[in-house]
ZAVEXRO-848535 format. One record per residue (C-alpha): residue number from 1; residue in one letter; z, y, x. Coordinates in steps of 0.05 Angstrom, whole numbers, plus 5000, padded with zeros to 4 digits. Layout:
BEGIN
> num,residuo,Z,Y,X
> NUM,a,Z,Y,X $
...
END
This chain:
BEGIN
> num,residuo,Z,Y,X
> 1,m,4732,5483,5228 $
> 2,n,4695,5443,5165 $
> 3,q,4727,5365,5154 $
> 4,n,4670,5335,5119 $
> 5,f,4674,5255,5141 $
> 6,f,4685,5211,5089 $
> 7,m,4686,5132,5083 $
> 8,r,4685,5094,5022 $
> 9,i,4713,5023,5007 $
> 10,c,4697,5003,4936 $
> 11,t,4668,4950,4881 $
> 12,s,4674,4996,4833 $
> 13,s,4603,5003,4798 $
> 14,r,4624,5074,4785 $
> 15,a,4635,5093,4844 $
> 16,l,4583,5056,4872 $
> 17,t,4527,5092,4830 $
> 18,a,4562,5161,4841 $
> 19,l,4555,5144,4917 $
> 20,a,4491,5115,4907 $
> 21,a,4459,5177,4872 $
> 22,l,4489,5222,4929 $
> 23,l,4460,5183,4983 $
> 24,a,4393,5179,4947 $
> 25,t,4391,5259,4948 $
> 26,s,4408,5268,5019 $
> 27,g,4352,5215,5051 $
> 28,a,4420,5181,5089 $
> 29,s,4390,5136,5145 $
> 30,a,4431,5073,5147 $
> 31,l,4499,5056,5197 $
> 32,t,4530,4992,5211 $
> 33,v,4599,4980,5184 $
> 34,t,4647,4919,5212 $
> 35,t,4726,4901,5221 $
> 36,e,4762,4873,5275 $
> 37,p,4796,4820,5266 $
> 38,a,4729,4797,5221 $
> 39,q,4774,4745,5182 $
> 40,l,4824,4790,5148 $
> 41,v,4886,4765,5126 $
> 42,a,4920,4793,5062 $
> 43,y,4961,4867,5074 $
> 44,q,4955,4850,5148 $
> 45,p,4931,4917,5186 $
> 46,f,4860,4916,5209 $
> 47,d,4806,4963,5241 $
> 48,v,4738,4990,5204 $
> 49,v,4687,5000,5261 $
> 50,v,4633,5047,5247 $
> 51,q,4567,5057,5289 $
> 52,y,4533,5108,5274 $
> 53,s,4454,5131,5285 $
> 54,r,4472,5190,5326 $
> 55,e,4531,5227,5353 $
> 56,y,4577,5267,5312 $
> 57,c,4632,5316,5332 $
> 58,i,4697,5273,5314 $
> 59,a,4775,5299,5333 $
> 60,r,4785,5264,5393 $
> 61,a,4853,5233,5382 $
> 62,s,4834,5199,5314 $
> 63,p,4796,5214,5254 $
> 64,i,4827,5261,5211 $
> 65,v,4845,5230,5147 $
> 66,a,4832,5282,5082 $
> 67,q,4841,5222,5023 $
> 68,a,4851,5161,5002 $
> 69,t,4848,5128,4939 $
> 70,t,4858,5051,4912 $
> 71,e,4829,5032,4837 $
> 72,s,4819,4959,4801 $
> 73,s,4778,4951,4746 $
> 74,l,4787,4911,4685 $
> 75,a,4742,4863,4715 $
> 76,g,4790,4848,4769 $
> 77,s,4739,4889,4832 $
> 78,k,4784,4938,4872 $
> 79,t,4762,5003,4891 $
> 80,v,4797,5037,4957 $
> 81,t,4767,5109,4978 $
> 82,i,4784,5128,5049 $
> 83,v,4768,5197,5058 $
> 84,l,4761,5228,5137 $
> 85,s,4740,5292,5173 $
> 86,h,4687,5308,5223 $
> 87,l,4687,5373,5256 $
> 88,d,4639,5422,5251 $
> 89,v,4652,5448,5319 $
> 90,t,4623,5446,5385 $
> 91,d,4685,5464,5427 $
> 92,p,4704,5396,5473 $
> 93,v,4764,5418,5477 $
> 94,v,4774,5400,5395 $
> 95,c,4724,5342,5392 $
> 96,t,4687,5295,5429 $
> 97,p,4616,5278,5407 $
> 98,r,4616,5208,5386 $
> 99,s,4566,5155,5369 $
> 100,s,4619,5110,5331 $
> 101,s,4697,5110,5296 $
> 102,r,4754,5071,5286 $
> 103,v,4793,5072,5234 $
> 104,r,4864,5033,5219 $
> 105,v,4879,5002,5151 $
> 106,l,4947,4982,5135 $
> 107,g,4917,4920,5093 $
> 108,l,4880,4898,5027 $
> 109,p,4912,4854,4969 $
> 110,p,4863,4781,4966 $
> 111,g,4796,4787,4935 $
> 112,m,4730,4820,4943 $
> 113,t,4719,4883,4969 $
> 114,t,4658,4921,4982 $
> 115,l,4668,4958,5038 $
> 116,q,4621,5029,5045 $
> 117,v,4616,5077,5086 $
> 118,g,4585,5148,5094 $
> 119,i,4592,5204,5146 $
> 120,t,4580,5281,5119 $
> 121,q,4542,5339,5156 $
> 122,t,4544,5416,5129 $
> 123,i,4481,5448,5115 $
> 124,w,4467,5522,5094 $
> 125,a,4464,5535,5024 $
> 126,a,4455,5610,5026 $
> 127,v,4470,5668,5078 $
> 128,l,4556,5651,5104 $
> 129,v,4548,5599,5047 $
> 130,y,4550,5524,5063 $
> 131,r,4559,5453,5035 $
> 132,s,4556,5381,5050 $
> 133,a,4509,5322,5046 $
> 134,v,4513,5247,5063 $
> 135,a,4480,5248,5133 $
> 136,e,4482,5172,5136 $
> 137,s,4508,5100,5106 $
> 138,g,4525,5027,5104 $
> 139,e,4560,4981,5075 $
> 140,a,4595,4912,5084 $
> 141,t,4627,4860,5037 $
> 142,l,4702,4841,5057 $
> 143,s,4731,4781,5031 $
> 144,v,4811,4775,5045 $
> 145,p,4829,4700,5023 $
> 146,t,4879,4687,4970 $
> 147,s,4941,4645,4964 $
> 148,s,4971,4591,4930 $
> 149,n,5038,4629,4927 $
> 150,t,5017,4685,4881 $
> 151,p,5072,4747,4869 $
> 152,v,5112,4743,4815 $
> 153,k,5150,4797,4774 $
> 154,v,5217,4801,4801 $
> 155,m,5283,4843,4775 $
> 156,t,5351,4852,4784 $
> 157,i,5400,4829,4736 $
> 158,n,5485,4835,4739 $
> 159,g,5518,4768,4743 $
> 160,p,5585,4761,4724 $
> 161,n,5633,4816,4764 $
> 162,g,5575,4859,4770 $
> 163,a,5545,4806,4828 $
> 164,p,5472,4814,4826 $
> 165,f,5424,4769,4833 $
> 166,y,5349,4760,4840 $
> 167,l,5302,4725,4789 $
> 168,s,5231,4718,4767 $
> 169,t,5208,4740,4696 $
> 170,v,5144,4696,4710 $
> 171,d,5144,4621,4710 $
> 172,a,5214,4628,4711 $
> 173,q,5233,4553,4701 $
> 174,n,5186,4523,4762 $
> 175,l,5228,4585,4802 $
> 176,s,5289,4572,4772 $
> 177,g,5292,4497,4743 $
> 178,s,5318,4525,4676 $
> 179,g,5275,4555,4616 $
> 180,s,5323,4611,4605 $
> 181,l,5297,4688,4631 $
> 182,l,5370,4710,4633 $
> 183,p,5436,4677,4642 $
> 184,s,5474,4685,4581 $
> 185,s,5528,4728,4625 $
> 186,g,5474,4773,4650 $
> 187,a,5434,4842,4632 $
> 188,e,5376,4862,4661 $
> 189,s,5380,4930,4703 $
> 190,n,5333,4956,4755 $
> 191,p,5285,4942,4792 $
> 192,s,5231,4904,4769 $
> 193,f,5180,4900,4818 $
> 194,y,5124,4844,4847 $
> 195,g,5146,4799,4906 $
> 196,w,5138,4725,4929 $
> 197,s,5195,4664,4921 $
> 198,a,5215,4626,4984 $
> 199,l,5221,4568,4928 $
> 200,r,5141,4575,4930 $
> 201,s,5099,4551,4996 $
> 202,p,5072,4591,5035 $
> 203,v,5101,4652,5038 $
> 204,p,5048,4704,5057 $
> 205,s,5047,4718,5142 $
> 206,a,5050,4793,5126 $
> 207,a,5112,4790,5076 $
> 208,q,5183,4799,5097 $
> 209,r,5253,4783,5077 $
> 210,l,5281,4824,5017 $
> 211,y,5363,4829,5022 $
> 212,s,5404,4848,4970 $
> 213,l,5476,4871,4992 $
> 214,k,5526,4888,4945 $
> 215,y,5570,4946,4958 $
> 216,a,5645,4937,4980 $
> 217,s,5662,4983,4924 $
> 218,p,5640,4996,4872 $
> 219,s,5601,4938,4843 $
> 220,r,5526,4960,4860 $
> 221,f,5471,4938,4908 $
> 222,f,5425,4964,4961 $
> 223,y,5358,4928,4981 $
> 224,t,5330,4933,5046 $
> 225,t,5272,4894,5089 $
> 226,s,5303,4921,5155 $
> 227,v,5350,4871,5190 $
> 228,a,5380,4925,5239 $
> 229,e,5398,4964,5165 $
> 230,r,5432,4899,5137 $
> 231,d,5469,4884,5193 $
> 232,a,5497,4961,5204 $
> 233,l,5513,4955,5122 $
> 234,l,5550,4887,5131 $
> 235,r,5594,4918,5186 $
> 236,v,5615,4968,5135 $
> 237,g,5638,4916,5080 $
> 238,f,5573,4903,5046 $
> 239,v,5565,4832,5025 $
> 240,e,5493,4796,5024 $
> 241,q,5472,4770,4966 $
> 242,v,5428,4702,4955 $
> 243,a,5422,4661,4884 $
> 244,p,5416,4595,4909 $
> 245,s,5382,4583,4843 $
> 246,w,5318,4627,4857 $
> 247,g,5322,4628,4924 $
> 248,p,5308,4689,4973 $
> 249,i,5250,4742,4952 $
> 250,y,5197,4770,5007 $
> 251,v,5159,4836,4991 $
> 252,l,5115,4885,5042 $
> 253,a,5146,4927,5090 $
> 254,a,5127,5006,5099 $
> 255,t,5102,5022,5161 $
> 256,n,5114,5099,5184 $
> 257,g,5125,5114,5111 $
> 258,a,5066,5072,5082 $
> 259,c,5043,5018,5045 $
> 260,p,4986,4973,5057 $
> 261,l,4931,4993,5008 $
> 262,g,4933,4957,4936 $
> 263,s,5004,4951,4938 $
> 264,t,5063,4995,4908 $
> 265,p,5108,5037,4947 $
> 266,v,5184,5028,4914 $
> 267,r,5227,5084,4933 $
> 268,r,5295,5092,4942 $
> 269,l,5344,5148,4915 $
> 270,f,5406,5163,4926 $
> 271,n,5464,5202,4879 $
> 272,q,5528,5226,4919 $
> 273,a,5565,5238,4858 $
> 274,d,5557,5166,4824 $
> 275,f,5542,5139,4899 $
> 276,l,5484,5106,4867 $
> 277,h,5417,5081,4898 $
> 278,r,5354,5069,4854 $
> 279,y,5297,5035,4862 $
> 280,e,5236,5069,4826 $
> 281,m,5158,5063,4835 $
> 282,n,5135,5102,4775 $
> 283,v,5130,5183,4797 $
> 284,d,5151,5212,4733 $
> 285,t,5221,5169,4738 $
> 286,i,5228,5194,4812 $
> 287,s,5216,5259,4791 $
> 288,m,5265,5262,4733 $
> 289,l,5316,5233,4781 $
> 290,a,5305,5280,4835 $
> 291,a,5313,5341,4787 $
> 292,n,5375,5306,4766 $
> 293,g,5419,5301,4834 $
> 294,y,5383,5244,4858 $
> 295,v,5361,5245,4938 $
> 296,d,5292,5214,4958 $
> 297,e,5306,5175,5007 $
> 298,n,5234,5145,5015 $
> 299,i,5201,5077,5011 $
> 300,a,5244,5019,5014 $
> 301,f,5198,4973,5008 $
> 302,c,5123,4958,4985 $
> 303,s,5113,4918,4919 $
> 304,p,5049,4874,4930 $
> 305,a,4988,4871,4876 $
> 306,q,5000,4835,4808 $
END
């Protein structure tokens, strides 16, 4: 079984140049690329619909995702690469010949994105040796509307008696009515991420409220976007924290342990010895914590693009 189907969503000139060169050598024909819905909303799921010029053997249940990457250039263009797989078999139990594919995407950040799609085929290079080449390709330009409520950097500060509060480090005066980034009684601590302030309008439709709960004892905090998880913790003594000066913060929730494209997972880790949760986006920090007694509890929420 050979897995060789790929799709690319990109505006990166380097990615486009490399793919264009590959397509030029393959003699690829054109395929059609559309999205459903046609009008996209920032970070909202959508389907990519690909119509081929001929049939390909595709997995019966759904296309197989082999790889996905996201890049942003200094100029602000976005590159998202999704690699899927076709099957180099003819067994109808394994796959069904298809002239189209539908691929689910959890969402894109605001802005322009060029959606470029290609499908490969296996060709023989020598006896018992094969390689893949692009069979056909196509592209579409996607526009995701921006919002006046842009994400701001958020961190947690420990206020009086260890109470955690939210505070934006960007445009703090407009959000809190004060020019001070930190209260004199507080000190900066983890985590630092991006989110939307409820004091700005409108909050994106894809955003979910991030609940901050203070441990019954000791004085530490716990974050979740789950109402059920919040309610369960309140029943065992946790106390919900809301800083009136800054209001609620909204972030993106993970879906099946995954974040929308262009957003960053914020992982929750727990240390039983210290009875402490940590929230981290940096993979090296996560690795160090895991090597020193912390247990990774998966993605707590997703930080939108800056």
